[in-house]
C-alpha atoms as one frame of an Amber mdcrd trajectory, in Angstrom:
protein
 123.169  -5.425  86.209 122.875  -7.769  87.920 119.167  -8.507  88.574 118.082
 -10.613  91.851 115.123 -12.112  92.241 113.955  -9.356  94.653 114.779  -6.787
  92.685 112.551  -7.686  89.981 110.117  -8.387  92.986 110.544  -4.349  93.235
 110.614  -3.862  89.958 106.745  -5.032  89.843 106.191  -3.046  92.959 107.590
   0.059  91.329 104.977  -0.801  88.294 102.178  -1.748  90.817 102.652   1.707
  92.849 102.129   3.439  89.911  98.805   2.101  89.169  97.146   1.899  92.287
  96.813   5.887  92.133  95.203   7.712  89.759  96.943  10.550  88.236  96.418
  13.414  86.079  96.629  12.353  82.295  99.917  12.407  80.475 100.117  15.243
  78.111 103.884  15.247  76.090 106.214  18.157  77.159 103.671  20.205  79.095
 104.951  23.659  80.453 106.999  24.536  81.896 109.085  21.876  80.476 110.183
  21.660  77.082 112.358  20.168  74.380 113.327  17.113  76.414 116.602  16.031
  75.110 118.667  13.095  75.980 122.473  13.994  76.897 123.624   9.936  77.170
 121.938   7.132  76.288 123.849   4.891  79.192 124.532   1.174  79.531 121.878
  -1.503  81.147 124.322  -3.999  80.960 127.347  -2.832  82.545 124.597  -1.430
  85.545 124.743   2.100  84.391 120.814   3.048  86.089 121.075   6.425  87.777
 119.807   6.518  90.909 121.196  10.278  92.500 122.136  13.258  90.132 123.359
  16.394  91.002 125.027  18.834  88.501 128.993  20.402  89.128 129.553  24.006
  88.687 131.206  23.389  84.211 127.494  21.918  83.568 128.617  18.106  84.059
 126.504  15.630  85.905 127.775  13.326  88.800 125.500  10.462  89.317 125.574
   7.257  91.538 124.768   3.869  89.478 122.999   2.313  91.796 123.429  -1.574
  91.852 127.374  -1.667  89.937 128.863   0.234  93.092 129.919   3.237  91.093
 129.928   7.104  91.381 130.114   8.435  87.507 130.452  12.163  85.957 128.646
  12.015  82.632 129.776  15.717  80.455 128.096  17.291  78.589 128.320  15.381
  75.351 127.300  11.926  77.208 130.470  10.882  77.711 130.958   8.519  81.413
 133.708   8.931  83.533 133.753   6.377  87.039 134.636   8.541  89.295 134.676
   5.682  92.202 133.994   1.927  92.725 132.651   1.439  96.180 134.584  -1.701
  97.585 131.790  -5.056  97.276 130.449  -6.283 100.824 131.399  -9.908 102.295
 129.592 -12.392 100.344 125.846 -13.395 101.315 125.441  -9.491 102.376 122.121
  -8.930 101.262 121.139  -4.889 101.370 117.618  -4.121 103.067 114.297  -4.604
 100.605 116.927  -4.885  97.616 119.220  -7.200  98.407 122.171  -6.105  96.240
 124.384  -3.418  97.550 122.628   0.005  97.113 123.967   4.075  95.881 121.369
   6.361  96.590 121.659   9.874  96.956 124.395  12.173  96.380 125.044  16.178
  96.947 127.943  18.254  96.193 129.518  20.943  98.657 131.030  24.556  97.565
 134.652  22.938  97.653 134.351  20.046  95.119 133.623  17.331  98.149 130.728
  15.288  96.888 128.732  13.134  99.960 126.573  10.131  98.725 125.301   7.131
 100.146 125.595   3.603  99.684 123.652   0.245 101.581 124.710  -2.940 101.929
 123.378  -5.085 104.451 126.809  -4.751 106.951 127.813  -2.553 109.413 131.660
  -1.900 107.872 130.361  -0.359 104.333 126.740   0.897 105.055 126.251   5.356
 105.796 127.788   8.409 104.737 130.938   8.231 102.570 132.845  11.009 100.677
 135.092  11.785  97.811 137.398  14.926  97.865 138.461  16.366  94.497 141.396
  14.058  93.325 140.857  11.894  96.287 139.501   8.215  97.654 135.972   7.375
  98.602 136.233   7.309 102.522 133.000   6.243 104.965 132.724   9.536 106.982
 129.196   8.124 108.987 128.208   4.953 109.806 124.676   3.483 109.539 123.025
   0.986 110.716 122.791  -2.237 108.962 119.041  -2.731 108.733 118.817   0.665
 107.203 118.623   1.511 103.554 119.772   5.183 103.576 118.446   6.472  99.851
 118.101  10.339  99.008 120.502  12.559 100.131 120.334  16.653 101.218 122.806
  18.951 102.239 121.773  22.616 104.518 123.331  25.076 103.035 123.274  27.725
 105.975 124.698  24.887 108.333 126.628  21.952 106.055 124.380  18.812 107.972
 123.499  16.314 105.993 119.632  14.949 106.150 119.887  10.826 104.939 116.556
   9.479 103.888 115.683   6.164 105.317 113.416   3.878 102.780 113.372   0.595
 105.422 113.615   2.363 108.874 111.368   5.365 108.097 114.138   7.831 109.445
 115.470  11.233 108.450 118.822  10.875 109.508 121.128  13.918 110.418 124.862
  14.281 110.012 127.174  17.007 111.313 129.375  18.558 108.793 132.414  16.549
 107.253 130.750  13.385 109.241 130.801  11.886 112.018 128.074  10.551 114.436
 124.297  10.528 112.860 121.457  11.296 114.687 117.333   9.482 114.367 116.197
  13.441 113.254 112.517  12.495 112.237 110.715   9.319 112.187 106.876   8.633
 112.769 104.077   6.896 110.886 104.147   9.154 107.538 108.322   8.204 107.431
 107.333   4.547 107.214 106.987   2.279 104.643 103.677   1.000 103.314 104.872
  -3.071 101.737 108.606  -2.134  99.738 110.163   1.765 100.158 108.811   4.940
 102.338 111.019   7.653 102.671 112.801   8.567  99.839 114.023  11.229  98.246
 114.688  14.530 100.352 115.494  18.597  99.856 116.301  21.515 102.513 114.160
  24.139 101.600 112.820  27.421 103.682 114.196  25.477 107.023 112.552  22.798
 106.506 113.472  18.878 105.046 111.077  18.105 102.288 110.694  13.914 101.952
 108.538  11.794  99.585 106.908   8.238 100.953 107.191   6.674  97.938 104.868
   3.901  98.940 101.981   6.074  99.911 102.453   8.730  96.876 103.163  11.669
  99.454 105.343  14.744  99.912 106.466  15.762 102.927 107.722  19.078 105.089
 109.733  18.989 108.233 110.016  22.346 110.108 113.969  22.466 111.250 113.828
  24.323 114.338 115.430  27.254 115.636 117.855  24.502 117.872 118.255  21.600
 114.740 115.390  19.423 116.013 112.224  18.527 113.968 109.093  19.843 113.980
 105.901  18.109 113.105 105.498  16.523 109.874 103.258  18.035 107.692 101.609
  16.172 104.512 101.931  18.789 101.981 100.957  16.794  98.388  98.940  13.486
  97.848  98.145  11.354  94.618 101.897  10.916  93.571 102.384   7.550  93.367
 105.582   5.800  92.756 107.189   9.079  93.819 111.188   8.939  94.036 113.551
  12.050  94.197 112.238  15.562  93.669 113.889  19.223  92.716 112.645  22.702
  93.879 112.202  25.797  90.359 113.435  28.126  91.826 109.880  29.431  91.766
 108.750  29.568  95.389 107.421  25.831  97.028 107.142  24.362  93.124 108.294
  20.998  92.523 109.655  18.626  89.901 108.631  15.346  91.408 110.193  12.022
  89.289 107.250   9.721  89.609 109.121   6.374  89.163 106.961   3.381  88.156
 104.971   5.378  85.993 107.917   7.218  84.119 106.557  10.803  84.563 107.798
  14.153  85.945 105.074  15.872  87.968 105.136  19.294  88.401 103.723  20.101
  91.818 102.666  23.167  92.951 102.454  25.475  96.177  99.431  24.320  97.153
  99.983  20.318  96.181  98.279  19.871  93.192 100.083  18.662  90.552 100.139
  18.303  86.734 102.105  16.097  84.313 105.235  17.738  82.549 106.950  14.975
  81.217 105.907  11.351  80.666 107.758   8.390  78.835 106.473   9.859  74.899
 109.724  12.223  75.895 112.277   9.765  76.699 111.414   8.702  80.206 112.635
   5.450  81.083 111.668   5.069  85.278 112.779   8.161  86.874 114.438   8.714
  89.631 115.890  12.101  90.400 116.670  15.952  88.950 118.353  18.265  89.298
 117.390  21.339  88.701 119.957  24.794  87.479 118.537  28.746  86.169 116.319
  27.391  82.891 117.743  23.709  82.853 116.700  20.796  84.622 118.702  17.247
  84.198 116.384  13.799  84.949 118.187  10.805  85.348 116.003   7.713  84.042
 117.293   4.136  85.552 115.164   1.680  83.661 114.518   0.052  86.880 110.843
  -1.274  85.236 111.343  -0.765  81.082 114.757  -2.982  81.565 115.197  -0.450
  78.346 117.565   2.829  77.500 118.670   3.872  81.119 119.405   7.236  80.117
 120.100  11.533  81.136 117.401  13.946  80.009 118.067  17.488  80.156 114.247
  19.987  79.640 113.948  23.430  79.119 112.226  25.027  82.487 109.768  27.948
  81.628 108.374  30.456  83.587 104.725  29.480  85.168 103.221  30.651  88.575
 103.802  28.813  91.529 100.454  29.091  93.971
């Protein structure tokens, strides 16, 4: 991976954020997670640093490699197949906050179409892209050049996409299939505080749930009946360098990636949290998770550690969500 001065600053910012808020002492492979296992050890020199992840019906995963402009499939044995390489921006371009072109969130629709985020600091490339099975990548929604869209979520009820913008402190709402994005939610709770604000995003229980990396918080923004955003509410705090997250399927219980400290937090329905996995389990700056049934996939980008970016899996046991 090409490491620019600002990317080095970004790594320092993640590490600093992790140390500013006290967290529950880590216990390796604490319930409900067990048997963490590396599926794939990725190639740092080739820029294989997974930023976001989605699981395919066959158990393979699709990841975005943050700074190599690549979308890739990783099979159950760890083999990597590049699905698409996005076009490079014009020389001299600089992505907000990161400088390098950045691939962020990825989601899959029922028809197999992958939607994902690409940010370059240029108006011609920044936005929502899609890749149909057997097709070529195309941009379907433009976003401003000064934006840093990061997390991406799809509302399974309506097909609308929601993108969390880490620099502009905005959640964008995108029609099914693409089209014009609208500023769906804004406000102080989504803003950055030195580095990156709104980061991960998921749709759950008629609301958009959004993490703020700088603030170490998790927000819930209701989706009203007319599609507009209700008032944001902080549902969890004390989550330093929180990146993306996933619901476990047990009510409002969440597993969240704490990037800078290389930990996975289990957030209960009342907002309290414990640490379920840590560096001793193989975590290397986790960025995102995916859950299906009793299995969890974790993408590790090694942004700070700069060693062994990987894809881990763990078993998800039953716990009580309160």
